[in-house]
C-alpha positions as CSV (number, residue, x, y, z in Angstrom):
1,M,16.9,4.4,-6.0
2,G,16.2,2.9,-2.6
3,V,19.0,1.9,-0.3
4,G,18.0,0.6,3.1
5,A,18.2,-2.1,5.7
6,S,15.6,-4.5,7.1
7,P,15.7,-6.2,10.5
8,G,14.3,-9.3,8.8
9,D,10.9,-10.0,7.3
10,E,8.9,-12.6,5.4
11,F,11.6,-12.7,2.8
12,Y,14.7,-13.2,5.1
13,A,14.7,-14.4,8.7
14,Q,17.7,-12.1,9.4
15,P,18.7,-8.5,8.9
16,Y,19.7,-7.5,5.3
17,V,20.7,-4.5,3.3
18,Y,19.1,-3.8,-0.1
19,V,19.4,-1.6,-3.1
20,S,16.2,-1.3,-5.0
21,P,16.0,0.5,-8.4
22,W,13.1,2.7,-9.2
23,P,11.5,2.6,-11.6
24,R,11.8,-1.1,-11.4
25,F,13.6,-2.5,-14.4
26,D,13.1,-5.9,-16.0
27,G,14.3,-8.7,-13.7
28,Q,15.6,-10.8,-16.5
29,N,19.3,-11.3,-17.4
30,L,20.5,-9.4,-14.3
31,P,24.2,-8.7,-14.1
32,E,26.3,-10.3,-11.4
33,L,26.5,-8.3,-8.1
34,P,29.6,-7.9,-5.9
35,P,29.8,-11.1,-4.0
36,P,28.2,-12.3,-1.8
37,G,25.3,-10.2,-2.9
38,H,22.4,-11.6,-4.9
39,W,19.3,-10.3,-6.7
40,H,15.9,-10.7,-5.0
41,T,13.0,-10.9,-7.5
42,D,10.1,-12.3,-5.5
43,G,7.9,-9.5,-4.2
44,F,10.4,-6.8,-4.8
45,L,13.4,-6.3,-7.1
46,G,16.6,-5.5,-5.3
47,A,20.2,-6.3,-4.7
48,V,20.5,-8.0,-1.3
49,I,23.2,-8.8,1.1
50,T,22.3,-10.6,4.3
51,G,23.5,-9.7,7.8
52,E,25.2,-13.1,8.0
53,D,27.2,-12.3,4.8
54,V,28.2,-8.9,6.2
55,L,29.4,-10.4,9.4
56,A,31.6,-12.8,7.4
57,F,33.6,-10.0,5.9
58,K,37.0,-9.5,7.4
59,D,36.5,-5.7,7.0
60,R,32.7,-5.3,7.4
61,R,32.6,-1.6,6.6
62,R,34.6,-2.0,3.4
63,G,32.7,-5.1,2.3
64,L,29.3,-3.6,2.9
65,L,30.2,-0.3,1.2
66,S,31.7,-2.2,-1.8
67,F,28.4,-4.1,-2.1
68,V,26.2,-1.0,-1.9
69,D,28.4,1.0,-4.3
70,G,28.6,-1.8,-6.8
71,A,24.8,-2.6,-6.7
72,F,24.0,1.2,-7.0
73,D,26.3,1.5,-10.0
74,I,24.8,-1.5,-11.7
75,A,21.3,-0.3,-11.1
76,R,22.1,3.2,-12.3
77,A,23.6,1.8,-15.5
78,R,20.7,-0.5,-16.1
79,L,18.3,2.5,-15.7
80,G,20.4,4.6,-18.0
81,A,21.0,7.2,-15.3
């Protein structure tokens, strides 16, 4: 499982945090992520939350950790780990 942050790239013009499962699982019928996270399926498969969304949390630390923990748990379950 890859967990990381990007300063921005060709996919997002702002910083973002991602959780990418490995091996990559089927990108069909993906479960809902903790809001406001979303699945990115073009170029890589990963749960993504943008920097703008993190800054909108009242408690940024708690919101970001909730997203990462939730996305990690979803990916682990989908991988059967």
